[in-house]
C-alpha positions as CSV (number, residue, x, y, z in Angstrom):
1,M,1.4,28.0,11.2
2,E,-1.9,30.2,12.6
3,E,-4.2,27.7,14.7
4,K,-7.7,27.5,13.2
5,Y,-9.4,26.2,16.7
6,N,-13.3,25.7,16.6
7,S,-14.5,25.9,20.4
8,N,-17.7,24.0,19.9
9,F,-15.5,20.9,19.4
10,P,-12.7,21.2,22.4
11,D,-11.3,17.7,22.1
12,I,-11.6,14.4,20.7
13,P,-15.0,12.9,21.8
14,Y,-16.7,16.1,20.3
15,L,-15.2,15.9,17.4
16,R,-16.3,11.9,17.3
17,D,-19.9,12.3,18.0
18,Q,-20.1,14.8,15.3
19,A,-18.7,12.8,12.9
20,K,-21.1,10.1,13.9
21,K,-23.8,12.6,12.8
22,R,-22.4,13.6,9.5
23,I,-21.3,10.3,7.9
24,P,-23.1,7.3,7.1
25,K,-23.2,4.5,9.6
26,F,-20.9,1.9,7.3
27,A,-18.2,4.7,7.0
28,F,-18.2,5.4,10.7
29,E,-18.1,1.7,11.8
30,Y,-15.5,1.1,9.3
31,L,-13.5,4.1,10.8
32,D,-14.5,3.2,14.5
33,G,-14.5,-0.4,14.6
34,G,-11.7,-3.4,15.6
35,C,-11.9,-6.9,14.9
36,N,-13.8,-9.8,16.6
37,A,-15.4,-8.5,20.0
38,E,-13.1,-5.2,19.9
39,I,-11.7,-6.1,23.1
40,N,-8.1,-5.1,21.8
41,L,-9.5,-1.9,20.3
42,R,-10.4,-0.7,24.0
43,R,-7.6,-2.3,25.7
44,N,-4.9,0.1,23.8
45,T,-6.7,3.5,25.0
46,D,-7.5,2.2,28.4
47,E,-4.3,0.6,29.3
48,I,-2.5,4.2,27.9
49,R,-4.7,6.1,30.5
50,E,-3.4,3.9,33.5
51,V,0.0,5.7,32.8
52,Q,0.5,7.7,35.8
53,L,2.8,11.1,35.5
54,K,4.4,12.9,38.5
55,P,5.0,16.6,38.2
56,Y,7.7,18.6,40.0
57,Y,6.1,22.2,40.7
58,L,9.2,23.7,42.6
59,R,11.7,23.3,39.7
60,D,13.7,26.4,37.9
61,Y,10.9,26.1,34.8
62,Q,11.7,27.9,31.5
63,G,8.8,27.0,29.6
64,I,8.3,24.2,27.0
65,S,9.2,23.2,23.8
66,M,7.3,20.6,21.8
67,K,9.8,20.5,18.8
68,T,11.2,17.1,18.3
69,T,14.1,16.0,15.8
70,L,13.1,12.8,14.0
71,F,15.7,11.4,11.0
72,G,17.4,14.3,10.8
73,K,14.0,16.7,10.3
74,E,13.0,18.9,13.2
75,Y,9.2,18.8,13.7
76,A,7.0,21.0,15.6
77,A,5.1,18.4,17.8
78,P,6.0,14.6,18.7
79,F,3.1,13.3,16.5
80,G,2.0,12.6,13.3
81,I,-0.9,11.5,11.0
82,A,-0.9,7.8,10.7
83,P,-1.8,6.0,7.6
84,I,-5.4,5.3,7.0
85,G,-6.9,3.3,3.9
86,L,-10.1,4.3,2.2
87,Q,-9.7,7.7,3.8
88,G,-12.1,9.2,1.0
89,L,-15.1,7.0,1.8
90,M,-15.1,8.6,5.3
91,W,-14.9,11.8,3.9
92,P,-14.3,13.1,0.3
93,K,-10.5,14.6,-0.1
94,A,-10.0,13.2,3.5
95,S,-5.8,12.5,2.6
96,E,-5.4,15.4,0.6
97,I,-7.0,17.6,3.7
98,L,-4.9,16.1,6.2
99,A,-2.0,16.1,4.7
100,K,-1.8,19.7,3.6
101,A,-2.6,20.4,7.6
102,A,0.1,18.3,8.4
103,F,2.2,20.1,6.1
104,E,1.3,23.5,7.3
105,H,1.7,22.2,11.1
106,N,5.1,20.9,10.3
107,I,4.1,17.2,11.5
108,P,4.5,14.0,9.3
109,Y,2.1,12.4,7.0
110,I,1.8,8.7,6.2
111,L,0.2,7.8,3.1
112,S,-1.3,4.3,2.8
113,T,-0.7,2.1,-0.4
114,V,-4.9,1.9,-0.2
115,A,-5.6,5.8,0.4
116,T,-7.6,7.5,-2.1
117,A,-5.0,10.0,-3.2
118,S,-1.7,9.3,-5.4
119,I,1.7,9.2,-4.1
120,E,2.1,12.3,-6.5
121,T,-0.6,14.2,-5.3
122,I,0.4,14.3,-1.9
123,G,3.7,15.0,-2.8
124,E,3.1,17.8,-4.3
125,I,0.7,19.0,-1.3
126,T,3.6,18.5,1.0
127,E,6.3,19.2,-1.1
128,G,7.9,16.1,-0.6
129,S,7.9,15.6,3.0
130,A,5.1,13.0,3.4
131,W,5.9,9.7,4.1
132,F,4.5,6.4,2.6
133,Q,3.3,2.8,3.7
134,L,3.8,0.4,1.3
135,Y,1.2,-2.6,1.8
136,H,3.5,-5.4,0.3
137,P,2.7,-6.6,-3.5
138,K,3.1,-10.4,-4.5
139,E,5.0,-9.3,-7.3
140,P,8.7,-7.9,-7.3
141,E,7.8,-5.5,-10.1
142,L,5.0,-4.0,-8.7
143,R,6.9,-3.6,-5.4
144,D,9.5,-2.1,-7.4
145,K,7.3,0.4,-9.2
146,L,6.3,1.7,-6.3
147,I,9.1,2.2,-4.7
148,Q,10.4,4.1,-7.8
149,R,7.3,6.8,-7.7
150,V,7.9,7.4,-3.9
151,T,11.4,8.1,-5.0
152,D,10.8,10.3,-7.5
153,A,8.2,12.1,-5.3
154,K,11.1,12.5,-2.7
155,Y,9.3,11.0,0.1
156,P,12.0,10.9,3.0
157,V,10.7,7.8,4.4
158,L,9.5,4.4,3.5
159,V,7.0,2.4,6.0
160,I,6.6,-1.3,5.1
161,L,3.7,-2.6,7.1
162,S,4.1,-6.0,9.1
163,D,0.9,-6.7,10.8
164,V,-1.8,-7.4,8.4
165,P,-0.8,-11.2,7.0
166,T,-4.2,-12.1,7.0
167,F,-7.2,-9.7,6.9
168,G,-9.0,-9.2,10.5
169,Y,-12.7,-10.3,11.0
170,R,-14.6,-7.4,11.3
171,S,-18.1,-8.0,12.2
172,R,-19.2,-4.5,11.6
173,E,-17.9,-4.6,8.0
174,I,-19.1,-7.7,6.9
175,I,-22.8,-6.7,7.8
176,N,-21.8,-3.2,6.0
177,G,-20.7,-4.6,2.8
178,L,-16.9,-3.3,3.6
179,S,-15.7,-7.0,3.4
180,I,-13.4,-8.0,0.8
181,P,-15.0,-8.4,-1.7
182,P,-16.7,-5.1,-0.7
183,R,-20.7,-4.7,-2.1
184,M,-23.1,-1.7,-1.6
185,T,-26.4,-2.7,-0.3
186,A,-29.8,-1.2,0.1
187,R,-29.1,-0.7,4.0
188,N,-26.1,1.6,2.9
189,I,-27.8,3.6,0.3
190,L,-30.4,4.8,3.0
191,Q,-28.1,5.6,5.3
192,I,-26.3,7.9,2.4
193,M,-29.8,9.3,2.0
194,T,-29.7,10.6,5.5
195,R,-26.3,12.2,5.3
196,P,-27.0,14.9,2.3
197,R,-24.1,16.7,3.3
198,W,-21.6,13.9,2.9
199,A,-23.5,12.7,0.1
200,I,-23.3,16.1,-2.1
201,E,-19.6,16.4,-1.2
202,T,-18.9,13.0,-2.4
203,L,-20.8,13.4,-5.5
204,I,-18.8,16.5,-6.5
205,A,-15.8,14.9,-5.4
206,G,-16.4,11.8,-7.2
207,Q,-16.3,8.0,-6.1
208,P,-13.4,7.1,-3.8
209,E,-10.8,5.5,-5.7
210,F,-7.5,3.4,-4.9
211,K,-5.4,6.5,-6.5
212,T,-2.1,5.3,-6.1
213,L,-3.0,1.8,-7.5
214,K,-5.2,3.2,-10.5
215,P,-2.6,2.5,-12.9
216,Y,-2.1,-1.2,-12.1
217,M,-5.9,-2.0,-12.3
218,P,-8.0,-3.2,-15.1
219,K,-10.4,-0.7,-16.5
220,G,-14.0,-1.0,-15.5
221,L,-13.5,-3.1,-12.6
222,N,-16.8,-3.4,-10.4
223,L,-16.7,-3.5,-6.6
224,K,-16.6,-7.3,-6.5
225,H,-13.6,-7.6,-8.9
226,L,-12.0,-4.7,-7.2
227,G,-11.6,-6.8,-3.9
228,L,-10.5,-9.9,-6.0
229,F,-7.6,-7.7,-7.4
230,M,-6.6,-6.7,-4.0
231,N,-6.6,-10.0,-2.8
232,N,-4.7,-11.2,-5.8
233,T,-2.1,-8.1,-5.9
234,F,-1.3,-8.0,-2.4
235,S,0.2,-10.1,0.3
236,G,0.7,-8.5,3.8
237,R,3.0,-11.4,5.1
238,L,6.4,-10.2,5.5
239,N,9.6,-12.0,6.0
240,L,13.3,-11.3,6.2
241,E,13.7,-12.3,2.3
242,R,10.8,-10.1,1.3
243,I,12.5,-6.8,3.4
244,K,16.0,-7.4,2.3
245,P,15.6,-6.5,-1.4
246,I,13.6,-3.0,-0.2
247,R,16.2,-2.8,2.0
248,D,18.7,-2.6,-0.6
249,K,16.6,-0.7,-3.2
250,W,15.3,2.1,-0.9
251,K,18.0,5.1,-0.2
252,G,15.8,7.0,2.4
253,K,14.7,6.0,5.8
254,L,12.9,2.7,6.2
255,V,10.7,1.9,9.3
256,L,8.8,-1.3,9.9
257,K,5.2,-0.6,11.3
258,G,3.2,-3.2,13.4
259,V,6.1,-4.5,15.9
260,V,4.9,-5.6,19.1
261,S,7.7,-8.0,20.3
262,E,11.4,-7.7,21.2
263,E,12.0,-10.5,18.6
264,D,10.7,-8.6,15.8
265,T,12.8,-5.2,16.9
266,Q,16.1,-7.3,17.2
267,K,15.4,-8.4,13.3
268,A,14.6,-5.0,12.2
269,I,17.5,-4.1,13.6
270,E,19.9,-6.9,12.0
271,L,18.6,-5.9,8.6
272,G,19.5,-2.1,8.8
273,L,16.2,-0.5,9.4
274,D,16.0,3.1,10.7
275,G,12.8,2.8,12.9
276,I,10.0,0.8,13.9
277,I,6.5,1.8,14.9
278,V,5.2,0.0,17.9
279,S,1.5,-0.8,16.8
280,N,-1.2,-3.2,16.4
281,H,-3.3,-1.6,13.7
282,G,-5.4,0.1,15.8
283,G,-6.8,-3.0,17.5
284,R,-8.1,-4.1,14.0
285,Q,-6.0,-7.5,13.5
286,L,-5.6,-9.5,16.9
287,D,-8.3,-9.1,19.5
288,A,-6.2,-11.6,21.7
289,G,-3.0,-9.9,21.5
290,E,-1.3,-7.2,24.0
291,S,-1.9,-3.5,23.9
292,T,0.8,-1.3,22.4
293,I,1.7,0.7,25.6
294,K,3.0,-2.8,27.4
295,P,5.5,-4.3,24.5
296,L,6.7,-0.5,24.0
297,A,7.8,-0.1,27.5
298,N,10.1,-3.2,27.2
299,I,11.2,-2.9,23.6
300,A,12.2,0.7,24.6
301,E,14.4,-0.6,27.5
302,K,16.1,-2.8,25.6
303,Y,16.6,-1.1,22.3
304,K,16.1,2.6,22.5
305,N,19.5,3.7,21.8
306,Q,19.7,1.2,18.6
307,I,16.7,1.9,16.4
308,K,13.9,4.9,16.4
309,I,11.1,3.7,18.5
310,M,7.9,5.3,17.4
311,M,4.1,4.0,18.5
312,D,0.4,4.3,17.1
313,S,-2.7,2.4,18.1
314,G,-5.1,4.0,20.9
315,I,-3.4,7.1,21.0
316,R,-6.7,9.9,20.9
317,T,-5.5,12.9,22.7
318,G,-2.9,15.2,24.0
319,P,-2.3,13.3,27.3
320,D,-2.3,10.2,25.4
321,I,0.6,11.3,23.3
322,A,2.4,12.4,26.5
323,S,1.9,9.0,28.2
324,S,3.4,7.1,25.3
325,L,6.3,9.4,25.2
326,A,6.8,9.0,28.8
327,S,6.6,5.0,28.6
328,G,9.4,4.8,25.8
329,A,8.3,6.3,22.3
330,E,10.4,8.7,20.4
331,F,7.4,9.8,18.3
332,T,3.7,9.1,18.0
333,F,0.8,8.4,15.4
334,L,-2.7,9.0,15.4
335,G,-5.4,7.9,12.9
336,R,-9.0,7.7,14.3
337,S,-8.5,11.1,15.8
338,F,-7.9,12.8,12.9
339,M,-10.4,10.9,10.5
340,Y,-12.9,12.2,13.2
341,G,-11.9,15.8,12.6
342,V,-12.2,15.7,9.2
343,A,-15.8,14.0,9.2
344,A,-16.8,16.3,11.4
345,L,-15.8,19.8,10.1
346,G,-14.6,18.8,6.8
347,K,-11.7,21.2,5.3
348,E,-11.3,22.6,8.9
349,G,-10.9,19.3,10.4
350,G,-7.3,18.5,10.0
351,N,-5.8,22.1,11.3
352,H,-8.5,22.0,14.3
353,T,-7.4,18.2,15.4
354,I,-3.7,19.4,15.4
355,S,-4.5,22.5,17.2
356,I,-6.3,20.2,19.9
357,L,-3.4,17.8,20.3
358,K,-0.9,20.7,20.6
359,R,-3.0,22.9,23.4
360,Q,-3.6,19.5,25.1
361,L,0.1,18.3,25.2
362,R,1.4,21.8,26.0
363,Q,-1.2,21.6,29.0
364,V,-0.2,18.3,30.4
365,M,3.8,19.7,29.7
366,E,3.3,22.8,31.4
367,Q,1.5,21.0,34.5
368,L,4.1,18.6,34.9
369,C,6.8,21.6,34.6
370,C,8.4,19.2,31.7
371,E,10.3,21.5,29.4
372,N,10.9,19.2,26.6
373,V,9.4,16.2,25.2
374,A,12.5,14.1,25.8
375,N,12.4,14.7,29.4
376,L,8.8,13.1,29.6
377,S,10.1,9.8,30.6
378,N,11.7,11.5,33.7
379,H,8.0,12.1,35.0
380,L,6.7,8.5,34.5
381,I,5.5,6.5,37.8
382,D,7.0,3.2,38.0
383,L,3.4,1.5,39.0
384,K,5.7,-1.9,39.2
385,N,7.6,-1.1,41.6
386,K,5.4,1.3,43.7
387,A,3.8,-1.4,45.2
C-alpha cells in the first residue's frame, strides 16, 4: 500500500488540533471527552507513557518487521481501528473512510453496532475482513439476526462488549444535547454554522443514521424516540448466560472487549472465547477505575498462553503502541486517533493516520534495535524492581 502522508500534520496532536477547527464543538467533545471529571481519560494515556524501554545498540541487527499474525491472519502492523459509535456525526462517511483505509493497509477495522454504516456495506468495502462489535440486544431474536448478518457478510471475528452495563455520566454530552435521548439545540445549530465544510459534507452525505439497526427501527422516529428505542432495545450488561448462546451460535473467533480484571479473563477462557481486549471504553465509563496498562501487565503475565490478549483505551501514537506491546499486549486498537485524522483530513484522514502510526512505531523499533513486535517485551524496563 502506497502511504499518503501529509507533512503539514506530522503527528496525532496536530490532527487533533485541526479536527477541533473543522467540526462543530458538540461533535468534537463527543469524540474527545470522557466521563465525570475525565480523570481516567487522562490516566489511560499518562500511565502508558510511564513505560520505559531499553535499547540494545550493539546487537547484530537485521532490520524490523511490524507484521503480526492474529487468529491465523497476518496483518501488516500490530494495531487496528477500534469501534466507535456515531462516527458519521464527527465526519460524514467516517466509517466507510476508515474501513477502506484499514483494508488497503491490511489492518483490522472493528465496526460498532451503533456506527453509521451497515454490516453489509463495511463487509463489501473490506471484502469480509472487518470485525464486528456486538452491543448486546435485550431480545435473543435481534441478537441472532445481527449475528446471522455478520456471518453472511463473512466477518471473521465477533467482539462482544462488556464494559457498558450503564451509560457513562458525561457532562459535556449532556450540555451539548448528546445524552440519551439526544436533542438538537440552538447552541448546536450555531456551532454548525461556524463549520461550513462539515455542514456541506453532512448535507451531501445525509443525516447520520444507525445503518445496521435501521431495519429494526419504527419509521419516522424523531430524536427523542430514537433515544428511547435504543434504551428499550439494548442492554450492555453481560453475564455468563448471555455469552454462552453467542459462543454456541458464532462459529468464528469470539472476543470479549472491556476486560480489566483477572477474574473476567479467567471466565472468558472457561467460556471458550478466543481473545480479550483489555479496555475501559476509552475512559468514558468509570472515572475511578484503573488505566488499561496496569491490569494488562497482570493479565498478560498470568494468561498470555491461554487466550489472545489485546488492548485499547489511551493509545494515541506509535510509541504508545510499542509501550503497550512491550507491557504484554499481543495487538492494539486505537479509536480517537483515527477519528481525529478523518475529522481533520476527510477522505485522506484514515490513510494518513495509519501512515503516521507506522512511521512512529518503525522509528521506535529501529531505535531499540528490536526486529519484530513480539520481541518488544524484551526491551521493557521493570520499574517496580529497578528501585
